[in-house]
C-alpha positions, 0 to 999 in steps of 0.5 A: 772771786774770779780767781776761783772761777780759774782754780780747777783749770789752773788744777787741771793745768799743772796736774796735766802738763804738756810733755814733749818728746824729750820730756816724755824719754826721759819720762820713760827712762825714769820709770824704766830704770828708776822705778820699775829698774829692768836693767835689774834683768834684762841687762847682762853684768861684767864680771864686777857685777856691774851692768854691761852697757854695752848691751843695755836692756838687750836680755840675759840669763837671770841670776836668780831662780826660785828655791823651788821648781817652778812650771813656766819660769825662764832663765833668761829675760829677753831684749827689749829695745826697738830692734828685737824680735820682740818689737818685731811680733808685738809692735807699739801697741802690744807693748802697751798692751802689756804695759797697762793691762799686765797681759799679752797681744795673746790675752795672757799674762808673763811667766815668771818672774817677770811682773804683771804691770798695769800702768797708767796710759801715759807712764806705758806710752813713756816707758815705749818711746824711750825703748823705741830710742834704744837700738 
């Protein structure tokens, strides 16, 4: 009987564990690199096709182009690291808004080929923490 009264508390604790800063960075790294695969567009490649680790998420020239011309299609991707112009302009709150709503601080979606993300707040915060750790 007592267990039934405590079950909702245990469910809550299992569903929402307290994350340390290192857990948050690891979660952000996982979301950036394994789920969203941001490096595919935001990291240049070497001649052998491997990512240039010295320019990780520093922006790159996109190798993919639409078959037909598309208005607003970008041929380059921006630097996502904490020292970039993007961070100077958008700050943490702008990046969070973009990741949770798909809209930039001016209320507009990103131009193609950038997808429109609508992430959970805690996932977006983990991504911001990870990107801020990159110089």
